Every structure is written in C-alpha cells, then in structure tokens.
C-alpha positions as a printed NumPy array, in Angstrom:
array([[-17.633, -29.982,  58.572],
       [-19.384, -32.001,  61.412],
       [-22.451, -32.698,  60.678],
       [-24.401, -31.02 ,  64.068],
       [-22.37 , -28.005,  62.363],
       [-23.773, -28.362,  58.668],
       [-26.868, -28.592,  60.448],
       [-26.779, -25.343,  62.495],
       [-25.978, -24.199,  59.199],
       [-29.156, -24.143,  57.432],
       [-31.698, -24.151,  60.995],
       [-29.871, -22.227,  63.968],
       [-27.856, -19.748,  61.402],
       [-31.495, -18.409,  59.138],
       [-32.626, -17.925,  62.808],
       [-29.917, -15.576,  64.51 ],
       [-29.93 , -13.488,  61.018],
       [-33.6  , -13.039,  60.831],
       [-33.453, -12.948,  65.359],
       [-31.323,  -9.868,  65.289],
       [-30.722,  -8.771,  61.829],
       [-26.756,  -8.495,  62.778],
       [-25.194,  -5.755,  60.199],
       [-22.194,  -7.596,  57.992],
       [-19.358,  -5.515,  57.057],
       [-16.206,  -6.543,  55.346],
       [-17.349, -10.44 ,  54.624],
       [-15.809,  -9.932,  51.527],
       [-12.252, -10.518,  53.157],
       [-12.195, -14.273,  53.233],
       [-13.627, -14.769,  49.516],
       [-10.372, -16.129,  48.127],
       [ -9.147, -16.671,  51.669],
       [ -7.718, -20.565,  52.128],
       [ -7.448, -21.279,  56.063],
       [ -7.101, -18.382,  58.272],
       [ -6.928, -17.961,  62.101],
       [-10.391, -15.401,  62.813],
       [ -9.106, -13.431,  65.927],
       [-11.838, -10.984,  66.997],
       [-12.545,  -9.167,  70.429],
       [-14.52 , -11.702,  73.121],
       [-17.929,  -9.658,  74.616],
       [-20.376, -12.41 ,  75.037],
       [-20.813, -16.205,  74.637],
       [-23.542, -15.058,  71.079],
       [-20.009, -14.306,  69.764],
       [-19.405, -17.896,  68.903],
       [-23.254, -18.292,  67.378],
       [-23.433, -14.869,  66.201],
       [-19.891, -14.921,  64.261],
       [-20.932, -18.594,  63.172],
       [-23.909, -17.475,  61.877],
       [-23.212, -14.775,  58.777],
       [-19.346, -16.916,  57.696],
       [-20.541, -19.308,  55.484],
       [-18.073, -22.131,  56.737],
       [-16.817, -24.525,  59.07 ],
       [-15.481, -22.259,  61.892],
       [-12.705, -24.079,  64.41 ],
       [-13.666, -21.856,  67.859],
       [-11.234, -22.422,  70.08 ],
       [-13.151, -23.156,  73.253],
       [-11.59 , -23.532,  77.94 ],
       [-11.12 , -26.572,  78.3  ],
       [-14.147, -26.722,  81.124],
       [-16.114, -26.543,  78.167],
       [-15.357, -30.087,  77.901],
       [-14.645, -31.36 ,  81.131],
       [-17.769, -30.873,  83.528],
       [-19.13 , -33.272,  85.874],
       [-22.666, -35.199,  85.454],
       [-24.987, -34.945,  82.192],
       [-24.944, -31.376,  81.73 ],
       [-20.771, -31.435,  81.981],
       [-21.413, -34.441,  79.578],
       [-23.903, -32.539,  77.119],
       [-21.359, -30.06 ,  76.98 ],
       [-18.593, -31.537,  75.898],
       [-20.51 , -33.552,  73.196],
       [-21.808, -30.598,  71.594],
       [-18.396, -28.847,  71.6  ],
       [-17.077, -31.818,  69.631],
       [-20.179, -32.336,  67.626],
       [-19.579, -28.484,  66.459],
       [-15.475, -29.472,  65.919],
       [-14.475, -26.825,  68.652],
       [-11.321, -27.014,  70.141],
       [-10.379, -27.353,  73.473],
       [ -8.058, -25.068,  75.384],
       [ -5.958, -25.393,  78.87 ],
       [ -5.812, -22.084,  79.617],
       [ -2.97 , -23.161,  82.555],
       [ -0.403, -23.361,  80.512],
       [  2.233, -26.108,  79.633],
       [  2.477, -28.837,  77.241],
       [ -1.63 , -29.211,  77.464],
       [ -1.656, -25.501,  76.316],
       [ -0.104, -26.975,  73.259],
       [ -1.965, -29.702,  72.507],
       [ -5.028, -26.495,  71.027],
       [ -2.013, -25.44 ,  68.935],
       [ -1.204, -29.336,  67.686],
       [ -4.912, -29.454,  66.692],
       [ -5.215, -26.249,  64.593],
       [ -2.805, -26.36 ,  62.383],
       [ -3.489, -29.206,  60.202],
       [ -6.831, -28.141,  59.901],
       [ -5.861, -24.48 ,  58.92 ],
       [ -3.171, -25.948,  56.588],
       [ -6.32 , -27.814,  55.202],
       [ -7.872, -24.554,  53.802],
       [-10.498, -24.09 ,  57.441],
       [-10.98 , -21.739,  59.802],
       [ -9.976, -21.668,  63.231],
       [-12.43 , -19.061,  65.862],
       [ -9.409, -17.404,  68.211],
       [ -9.895, -14.844,  70.904],
       [ -6.389, -12.989,  71.669],
       [ -8.109, -11.368,  75.11 ],
       [ -8.848, -15.479,  76.701],
       [-11.596, -14.05 ,  78.127],
       [-14.289, -12.285,  78.042],
       [-14.127,  -8.855,  78.543],
       [-15.541,  -7.357,  82.294],
       [-16.649,  -4.081,  81.691],
       [-17.001,  -3.66 ,  77.716],
       [-12.879,  -2.111,  76.746],
       [-10.758,  -4.152,  75.158],
       [ -8.073,  -5.645,  76.871],
       [ -4.717,  -7.116,  75.976],
       [ -3.383, -10.168,  73.481],
       [ -1.622, -12.861,  74.069],
       [ -0.101, -14.286,  71.805],
       [ -1.603, -17.319,  70.415],
       [ -3.484, -15.809,  67.171],
       [  0.252, -15.153,  66.417],
       [  1.867, -18.212,  67.499],
       [ -0.736, -19.983,  65.609],
       [ -0.489, -18.594,  61.973],
       [  3.319, -18.511,  61.979],
       [  3.193, -22.148,  62.45 ],
       [  0.337, -22.829,  60.266],
       [  1.942, -19.574,  57.64 ],
       [ -1.839, -18.574,  57.154],
       [ -3.291, -15.515,  57.792],
       [ -5.31 , -13.754,  60.03 ],
       [ -8.509, -12.221,  59.548],
       [ -9.41 ,  -9.442,  62.208],
       [-12.76 ,  -9.728,  63.728],
       [-14.793,  -6.649,  65.737],
       [-18.663,  -7.535,  67.132],
       [-20.178,  -5.472,  69.138],
       [-23.478,  -5.526,  71.029],
       [-22.989,  -9.204,  71.858],
       [-22.391,  -8.201,  75.234],
       [-26.357,  -6.852,  75.726],
       [-27.524,  -9.283,  73.682],
       [-26.198, -11.873,  76.342],
       [-24.316, -10.727,  78.748],
       [-21.6  , -12.267,  81.9  ],
       [-24.518, -14.574,  83.434],
       [-27.605, -13.987,  80.849],
       [-28.824, -17.914,  79.853],
       [-31.621, -16.253,  77.538],
       [-30.092, -14.023,  74.199],
       [-32.2  , -10.85 ,  74.729],
       [-34.026,  -9.645,  71.364],
       [-33.908,  -6.826,  70.13 ],
       [-30.724,  -5.107,  69.916],
       [-27.856,  -4.074,  67.685],
       [-25.669,  -5.994,  67.128],
       [-22.266,  -5.15 ,  64.052],
       [-19.789,  -7.469,  63.008],
       [-16.673,  -6.584,  60.963],
       [-14.167,  -8.234,  59.704],
       [-10.974,  -6.728,  58.23 ],
       [ -8.659,  -7.061,  55.844],
       [ -6.436, -10.042,  56.279],
       [ -2.71 , -10.108,  58.225],
       [ -0.333, -11.492,  56.57 ],
       [  2.545, -12.461,  58.717],
       [  4.165, -15.505,  57.275],
       [  7.572, -15.639,  57.18 ],
       [  8.328, -13.617,  60.509],
       [ 10.575, -14.862,  62.656],
       [  8.36 , -16.398,  66.124],
       [ 10.706, -15.334,  68.902],
       [  9.059, -13.34 ,  71.966],
       [  9.296, -10.011,  71.15 ],
       [  7.794, -10.424,  67.264],
       [  4.681, -12.323,  68.369],
       [  4.221,  -9.538,  71.001],
       [  4.856,  -6.583,  68.314],
       [  2.269,  -8.483,  66.297],
       [ -0.393,  -9.628,  68.799],
       [ -0.21 ,  -5.786,  69.408],
       [ -0.59 ,  -4.885,  65.578],
       [ -3.553,  -7.479,  66.096],
       [ -5.447,  -6.009,  68.663],
       [ -5.598,  -2.578,  67.391],
       [ -6.479,  -3.167,  64.379],
       [ -9.357,  -4.413,  66.288],
       [ -9.669,  -1.969,  68.256],
       [-10.077,   0.222,  64.527],
       [-12.951,  -2.221,  63.931],
       [-14.765,  -1.712,  67.313],
       [-13.821,   1.275,  68.871],
       [-13.378,   0.063,  71.917],
       [-10.849,   1.451,  74.924],
       [ -7.977,  -0.533,  74.979],
       [ -6.46 ,  -1.756,  78.407],
       [ -2.849,  -2.435,  78.279],
       [ -3.558,  -5.318,  80.836],
       [ -4.746,  -8.731,  80.538],
       [ -7.899,  -9.537,  81.888],
       [ -8.989, -11.463,  84.417],
       [ -9.421, -14.823,  83.611],
       [-13.544, -16.329,  84.45 ],
       [-13.827, -19.873,  85.172],
       [-18.068, -19.805,  83.991]])
C-alpha cells in the first residue's frame, strides 16, 4: 500500500466516516476476495474518498490523464498526489495511450489488489446512470478476476460538479454487490458489451438511478 494511502487510512478515512456517517451495505462481499475490479457509478469527486474511507484495503483508482498532466504548481501537486495514492492514469482519447491503464492495472489485480473503475467514464451530469464503457469488463477478463459492483448515492449533493468544499449533513449510502465472475468468457466486442450491460444493470439495482442508454458527455474539469 502506498505510504500516503496508508497515512490516509489512519487519518482521513476515520475523519470522513465520522463527518458523514455513511450507510455501508455489502462490504462483506469483499471478504476472501483477492484481486478484483471495483466498478461503480460516478456522481462526484467525493465517490473516491467515500469508497476509500470504508474499504479497508488499498484501491488503485483509474484517474483521468488530466490529473497527471496539469501545468504549473497546481498541476505538479495533483500529479504528485495521484502518484502517491497509487492511482492509475487513464487516457480517454483511445488508442495505444488508453491501453497503458490496462498494462498498469493487470499486475496489480493479479497481485491481489483492488482497482477502482467508473464504467461511465466520467461523472454523471444529472444524477442518472449512463451507458457503461467496456474497459472494466476487458480488465476483469484479462486479469482473470471478478468485478464487484458498487452503488453510491448522495455524493452528488456532498460535492456537486464545480464545488470545492464538501457539504456536511448529507446522507451518503454505499452498497457493494456480490462479486460477478466472468472468467473464461470470450473477449470479443459483443461479449464485452453484454458483460458491461449486465454490470450496469446490477449497479442500477444498487442505486435506483434512472438508466440512460447513451454515453455520458465527457468533462475536462
């Protein structure tokens, strides 16, 4: 576990749990599971620290490349933070650059780590659940690990898009589903799509969100 993440486990995580008192359900589904893909809905930047605060293991979150490529002092600080937390850079433009996230995540998963992925690819602009991209399915098949669906509600009110300071007094709920094992399934495009659709349906069952059959518009902030 990265040093900064370890420090956060004993400082920031208890403070977050005390401040927000999140409702947590299904955490027992992580017991006895080695490497796994944590795949959840994405409402807010608060999703990462809320999930990280309640899961007693290191989570290597996929983080957009913009967090690693900022300019000036603030860009350097963000890059340093991401690297110190063990985040994995994801280039969302596609091509070979996008595959570097898979290259980095597979050894971590096979070594027993958790990798956090948001199949929607970006934060929901309106609280609805958008069509999932197939990266989580591809990653699980390549690393031969299960996917654990995660449903988070309330974080869009804790820290809506554009808000810098989290809002207290908001009820946050985190639900972890049963591991979904797709090991051995073929890795063709139709099967990746079917796995992803099944995953998104399961996440919707955890959150109760309205489902949108198109991809969410990507953000750069």
